[in-house]
C-alpha angles and dihedrals in degrees: 000000000000090000092051091051090047091055092049091050091049093049092050091048091048090054090050093051092048090052092053094052120091099154131053125199115242095214125030121186117199131203102199099205131167103046094126095044091049089053092048092053090050092050095250136114130260092269091061091051094050091048092051089047090054087063092056090049089058091050090049091059090054091051093050093048090049094049096043101250107161102200135027126187118193122198096222102157126004128198087252090059090072086077092065120106111286092241093055093042092053091049091053091050089051091049095048089048092050095046095046092056091040092053093044089056098041121115091215090059094051093043089053090042095232117182112210121207136165123224125192138053097323092175088073092060128094115264093250091057092047091051090049090050091050090048096050093044092050092047095053102028095116097054125098109167098091123012115208112192116192113203108215124173084356128162122167098205091050090051092051090045093053091050092049091051092050092052091046090054091051090050093048091051091052091245095120134033111232090225088062094060105111138144090284091056091052094047090051090051095051118093117259107288142150117344093225136041113258117263099179135020117199120194122182129194101060102275114125104212134091096226102219093305119153096329096171096044096043107033093044089054091044089235120202114247126211117193116188134175104230114104112243095259087055096048111125136196086253089060091050092050090050087055092052088050088056090052091049094052091048091048091052092047090052090051093050090049093051090048093051094047090051092050090051090052095048090051096043101043100045105178095002118136089247092060099085091053093047090049090052089054090048091051090050098049104029093103088064090066123094112262094256093054092040091059092047092057099047093099092052093047096047093060111121114281112257 
């Protein structure tokens, strides 16, 4: 009886969360933490936890497809994970190999037009994992509806360091002017990664850190971050919707801030050359302001377009 009532309550809360959401992140990055702790609490070993977590990953893809998320990046195996005990490491490689091939052949993946790609230093991976990556990428290469990036042997700092070294070599060889090094140059030097900046990072398991995950793509975009306590195998759709709500609140706050800054510029600069640009920003983001503030700026917004 208690389980039945809990399901009813969860269903009602899920409907409430869905009703609150008006914006969906384009790119969600997930740190799937807590598999081993979940297994330990259940009296199993690490392998049991990782396999239970893989089931949650499959559910996550369904939720993303349903909600219109266009890109998902999963932190499946970090560079730090190479320090884990050999037995656990090998089981993880076996599971990753199995799931990549399983996903690549699954009707649900092809029906949803999911493109699977690996990011990270794949040369450090065992041959069986590299072959599974090649197979999954080849089977889904033509799809573009939902991008699934699997981060394997991935480390954000190592990625940035490699890009910095490549640029430094070009400068030292006289192939690049130091004054030309900008964000575009850094992005071009980074290995092929996600197709979009990260809008939302989700981390399960209770730790409040992003663990060297996509620092360029997330921090540069000021991504929202949602930390939650459930271990990854326990992560529910309700938890995911809460994460999206966090993103929505952050996005609305960002829009309000942009509108207020633009309004301050319009009022302070008067006829300055920057005024037309500030007014365009104000027009774009005015709807993010509370009604009282929005009414107060109508006169500023309705000035003729420059």
